[in-house]
N, C-alpha and C positions, 0 to 999 in steps of 0.2 A: 341303330336304336340308341338314344341317349341312356346312359347308364351312370350310376354312381358307385364307385369302388371305394370302400372304407376298410382300412387295414389298421388293426392294433398290434403294434410290434412287441414281441417278446422283450422284456427289459434287459435281461442278461445279454441276450444276442444282439440287441440293438446297441447297448454299451460297448461290446466288442467291437462292432461295426463302426462305431464313432471313433474309437481308439485305434483301429487299423485302417480308417479312411475309406471302407467299403460302403458305408451308408450313404454319402452324397453320390457315390457312383451308381449305386443301385437306383436311388430316386432320380437321378439325372436320365439313366437309361429307360426307366419307366415313363417318365415324362416325354421323352423323345419318341418312345413307341406309341404312346397313347395320344399325343397331341391334345391334351385336355383343353376344354374351354374354361375350367376352373381347377385349381389345385389348392389344398390348404393343409397346414401341418400344425399339430398342437397336441396337448395332452387330452386324453379321455379315458375316464375310468382308471386313473393312476398310471396310464401307459402312454408312451409315444404313439401318435396316431397321424395317418395321412388319409385325405380324401380327394378323390380325382373324380370330376364329371367329364365324360368323354363319349364320343360315338363309337360304339362296338359295332362294327360292320358284320361281323360274323361269329357266332357263339363258339366256333373252333378256335377263336384267337384266346379263349379263357386260359388254357394252360400256359401259354407263353406269357400271358400277363401275371398270372397268380404264382407260378412256381418260384421266380425269383424272390417273391416276398415270403413264401413258405420256406424255402431252402436257406436263404441268406439271413433272414430276419425273424424266423419262427412266427410269422404274422397269422393273426386270426382274420379272415376276410369275409367281407360281406359285399355282394354286387347285386343291385337292384336296378330295375327300370325306374326312370324319373322323367318329369316334364318340366319345362320352363313356363313361365306365365303364358307365352303365346301357344305352346302346345296344348295346355290346360284349356285355354278358351276356345281353340279349334276343336278339341274333343267334346267340350260341353256345348258348343254350337251344333256339332253332329248329332249329338244325343237329343237335342231340342228338335231337330229335323226329323228325328225317328229313323 
């Protein structure tokens, strides 16, 4: 299932991670694990934020995805199912068919 992970990083912990070099390592490891179709980084609500859109094969993967963000960066995480345009059109066509 295509999902979007959005993580807002704790400013103090992220500052420390920038200084000690662990922030790029955490992000690289996460990207390698998720193999996202899209990844975005930027500020949100005054905090560093990252957003990944990826295919989550099994919900049992959630702890291995979220824990490095919780533990290493004090992140607040939101994961939700999402659709691209093709998925939405397919879903709406099925709705029309009944």
